[in-house]
C-alpha positions as CSV (number, residue, x, y, z in Angstrom):
1,M,-10.6,-9.3,-15.3
2,Q,-11.3,-5.9,-16.0
3,V,-14.1,-3.4,-15.3
4,V,-14.3,0.4,-16.0
5,V,-14.9,2.2,-12.5
6,N,-15.5,5.9,-12.8
7,S,-14.3,5.7,-16.2
8,L,-10.9,4.2,-15.5
9,L,-10.7,0.9,-17.3
10,T,-9.7,-1.1,-14.1
11,T,-7.8,-4.5,-14.2
12,Y,-8.4,-7.1,-11.0
13,Q,-7.5,-10.6,-10.1
14,K,-10.0,-12.9,-8.6
15,L,-9.0,-16.3,-6.5
16,G,-10.6,-18.7,-5.1
17,Q,-14.3,-19.5,-5.0
18,D,-17.3,-17.0,-4.8
19,H,-19.0,-18.7,-1.8
20,K,-16.2,-18.4,0.5
21,P,-15.5,-14.9,2.9
22,T,-13.8,-12.7,0.7
23,L,-10.6,-10.7,1.3
24,L,-9.9,-7.6,-0.5
25,I,-5.7,-6.8,-1.2
26,V,-5.2,-3.2,-2.0
27,H,-1.2,-3.2,-2.9
28,G,1.5,-0.5,-2.4
29,W,3.0,2.1,-4.3
30,G,4.5,1.0,-7.5
31,D,3.1,-2.6,-7.0
32,S,0.3,-4.1,-8.8
33,S,-2.2,-7.4,-8.4
34,A,0.7,-9.4,-10.1
35,G,3.1,-9.0,-7.0
36,W,0.3,-10.2,-4.9
37,L,-0.7,-13.7,-6.9
38,A,1.5,-16.3,-5.3
39,F,0.3,-15.0,-1.8
40,G,-3.3,-14.7,-3.0
41,K,-3.1,-18.2,-4.0
42,Q,-2.2,-19.6,-0.9
43,L,-5.1,-17.4,0.9
44,A,-7.3,-18.5,-1.6
45,W,-7.7,-22.1,-0.2
46,Q,-9.8,-20.7,2.4
47,Y,-11.0,-17.3,1.1
48,Q,-12.3,-15.7,-2.0
49,V,-9.2,-13.2,-2.9
50,V,-9.4,-10.2,-4.9
51,V,-6.6,-8.0,-5.8
52,V,-6.9,-4.4,-7.7
53,D,-4.6,-2.6,-9.9
54,L,-4.8,0.8,-8.5
55,P,-5.0,3.4,-11.3
56,G,-1.8,4.6,-12.4
57,F,-0.4,0.8,-11.7
58,G,-0.6,-2.5,-13.3
59,R,-3.1,-2.4,-16.3
60,T,-5.4,-0.1,-14.8
61,D,-5.6,3.4,-16.3
62,M,-4.1,6.7,-14.9
63,P,-6.2,9.1,-13.1
64,H,-7.4,11.8,-14.5
65,D,-5.9,14.3,-12.0
66,V,-3.3,14.5,-8.9
67,W,-4.7,12.2,-6.3
68,G,-4.4,11.7,-3.0
69,L,-5.2,9.0,-0.3
70,D,-8.9,10.2,-0.4
71,E,-9.4,9.6,-4.0
72,Y,-8.0,6.6,-3.7
73,A,-10.1,5.3,-1.2
74,A,-13.2,6.3,-2.7
75,F,-11.9,4.7,-6.4
76,V,-11.5,1.2,-4.4
77,A,-15.2,1.8,-2.6
78,A,-16.2,2.7,-6.0
79,F,-14.6,-0.6,-7.3
80,M,-16.2,-2.4,-4.7
81,K,-19.8,-1.5,-5.6
82,K,-19.3,-2.2,-9.0
83,I,-18.3,-5.5,-8.8
84,N,-20.7,-6.1,-6.1
85,L,-18.0,-7.1,-3.6
86,T,-18.4,-6.6,0.3
87,P,-14.8,-8.0,1.9
88,F,-14.6,-10.0,4.9
89,A,-11.3,-8.2,5.3
90,I,-9.2,-5.8,3.7
91,I,-5.4,-6.3,3.4
92,G,-3.6,-3.1,2.8
93,H,0.2,-3.2,2.0
94,S,2.3,0.2,2.0
95,N,0.5,2.8,0.6
96,G,-2.4,0.7,0.2
97,G,-2.4,0.4,4.1
98,A,-2.7,4.2,4.3
99,I,-5.5,3.9,1.5
100,A,-7.4,1.4,3.9
101,I,-7.3,3.3,7.0
102,R,-8.5,6.5,5.7
103,G,-11.1,4.7,4.0
104,L,-12.3,2.5,7.0
105,A,-12.2,5.5,9.5
106,Q,-14.2,7.9,7.1
107,G,-16.7,5.1,6.5
108,V,-16.1,5.0,2.8
109,L,-14.9,1.4,3.0
110,H,-16.1,-1.1,5.1
111,A,-14.7,-4.5,6.2
112,D,-15.1,-6.8,9.4
113,K,-11.2,-7.0,10.2
114,L,-8.1,-4.9,8.4
115,I,-4.8,-6.2,8.0
116,L,-1.9,-3.9,7.5
117,L,1.1,-5.1,6.2
118,A,4.1,-2.6,6.3
119,S,1.6,0.2,6.1
120,A,2.5,3.7,5.6
121,G,1.0,6.8,6.5
122,V,3.0,7.9,9.4
123,R,3.9,10.8,8.1
124,S,5.4,12.5,11.2
125,E,8.8,10.0,11.1
126,Y,8.8,11.0,7.0
127,K,9.6,14.9,7.7
128,G,13.5,14.5,7.9
129,R,13.5,12.1,5.0
130,K,11.8,14.9,3.2
131,R,14.7,17.2,3.9
132,I,16.9,14.7,2.7
133,L,15.3,14.3,-0.1
134,R,15.5,18.2,-1.2
135,V,19.3,17.9,-0.6
136,V,19.1,14.8,-2.8
137,A,17.3,16.1,-5.7
138,K,19.1,19.5,-5.8
139,T,22.3,17.9,-5.3
140,G,21.5,15.0,-7.8
141,K,20.2,17.7,-10.6
142,A,23.6,19.8,-10.4
143,L,25.8,16.3,-10.8
144,V,23.7,15.1,-13.6
145,M,23.3,18.3,-15.5
146,P,25.9,17.4,-18.3
147,L,25.3,13.9,-18.5
148,P,22.8,12.4,-21.0
149,D,19.1,12.0,-20.3
150,T,19.0,8.3,-19.9
151,I,22.2,8.3,-17.5
152,K,20.6,11.1,-15.7
153,Q,17.4,9.0,-15.1
154,R,19.1,5.9,-13.8
155,L,21.6,7.9,-11.4
156,R,18.6,10.0,-9.8
157,R,16.6,6.8,-9.5
158,K,19.6,5.3,-7.3
159,L,19.8,8.3,-5.2
160,Y,16.2,8.5,-4.3
161,T,16.4,4.6,-3.8
162,T,19.3,5.2,-1.4
163,V,17.2,7.0,0.7
164,G,14.2,4.9,0.7
165,S,12.0,7.0,-1.6
166,D,9.5,5.6,-4.0
167,M,9.6,9.0,-5.9
168,L,10.5,7.5,-9.2
169,V,9.4,4.3,-9.0
170,A,6.3,5.9,-11.0
171,E,7.5,8.8,-12.7
172,H,4.2,9.6,-14.3
173,L,2.8,9.9,-10.9
174,Q,5.5,12.0,-9.0
175,E,2.6,15.0,-7.8
176,T,0.7,12.1,-6.9
177,F,3.2,11.0,-4.9
178,K,4.2,14.2,-3.0
179,R,0.1,14.8,-2.1
180,V,0.3,10.9,-0.8
181,V,3.6,11.5,1.2
182,G,2.0,14.3,2.9
183,D,-0.8,12.8,4.3
184,D,-0.7,10.8,7.5
185,V,-3.5,8.9,8.9
186,Q,-2.4,8.4,12.7
187,A,-5.5,10.3,13.4
188,D,-7.7,8.2,11.0
189,A,-5.7,5.2,12.8
190,A,-7.0,6.4,16.1
191,Q,-10.9,5.9,14.8
192,L,-10.9,2.3,13.8
193,N,-13.1,0.1,15.6
194,M,-12.4,-3.4,13.9
195,P,-10.1,-6.1,14.9
196,V,-6.7,-4.8,13.5
197,L,-3.4,-6.9,12.6
198,L,-0.2,-4.9,11.9
199,V,2.8,-7.0,10.4
200,Y,6.0,-5.2,9.7
201,G,9.6,-6.7,8.7
202,Q,12.5,-5.8,10.9
203,N,14.7,-4.8,8.1
204,D,12.1,-2.6,6.6
205,I,13.8,1.0,5.5
206,A,10.7,2.3,3.5
207,T,8.2,1.5,6.4
208,P,10.0,0.7,9.3
209,S,9.0,-1.1,12.5
210,V,8.6,2.1,14.3
211,Y,5.7,2.8,11.9
212,G,3.9,-0.3,12.9
213,R,4.8,0.6,16.9
214,L,3.2,4.3,16.5
215,L,-0.1,3.0,14.8
216,H,-0.5,0.2,17.4
217,E,-0.5,2.7,20.1
218,R,-3.4,4.5,18.3
219,I,-5.6,1.4,17.4
220,D,-7.1,0.1,20.4
221,G,-6.7,-3.6,20.7
222,S,-4.9,-3.9,17.7
223,T,-2.0,-6.9,17.4
224,L,1.2,-5.9,16.1
225,E,3.7,-8.7,14.7
226,I,7.4,-7.8,13.7
227,I,9.2,-10.5,11.6
228,G,12.7,-10.8,11.3
229,D,14.8,-11.2,8.0
230,A,11.8,-9.5,6.1
231,E,12.1,-6.0,4.2
232,H,9.7,-4.1,2.9
233,F,8.1,-6.8,0.6
234,L,7.7,-9.0,3.7
235,H,4.7,-11.3,1.8
236,T,7.4,-12.2,-0.3
237,D,10.5,-12.4,1.8
238,Q,8.9,-14.3,4.3
239,P,5.9,-15.4,3.0
240,E,4.9,-18.7,5.4
241,K,5.5,-16.5,8.7
242,V,3.2,-13.7,6.8
243,L,0.4,-16.3,5.9
244,K,0.8,-18.1,9.2
245,I,0.1,-14.7,11.1
246,V,-2.8,-13.7,8.8
247,E,-4.4,-17.0,8.6
248,G,-4.4,-17.0,12.8
249,F,-5.7,-13.7,12.8
250,L,-8.4,-14.3,10.1
251,S,-9.6,-17.4,11.8
């Protein structure tokens, strides 16, 4: 399905029946609604599930400028208004979690419950990695200088992946990525006044479980679950475990 939101052609998926409580899924960096169809179909037995392709990802238009969490949260709010959506709960994965935290804390977004799956937004722990990235960028640039462009790109991508960075996952949004990863939402998380579930994978190197513990400490009354044998995309690594935890929290 498609709709125009703030002049951007926006693609989204809707699963389940309209009369059921609605869940809005906000995907992470480099992902799209396509990566959530299998998980969404399982939730659609009890809920109406809506997954939107954020600007620059999937089949939604690129943002016109460099965006940060505020702009993405405002876009999600405009999308909800456009399709007349009032979600019972928001599920945010990775960067989608950071967007949800910012939007809900500022009153831009509204929902009764929030589920954060491998949520990003803890930037205090990211400073060391940023220093590593600077070294990697400089070293990588020097190493690949004499090589053909296609090989340069492949090796740079491998270098960034090794240190757990999504910098090159969406090369067309590198400036937006830099802005997003510099924005910490821990203070926003402390302002949330709704039931919040945090779920992290024990083997996640992109958003490690320590992020979950830090956010859990800041969100009064929140629930934290750490899933063993799960990495960053825990909803595909351990879908049955994640589904059980999510459904238990929602009910």
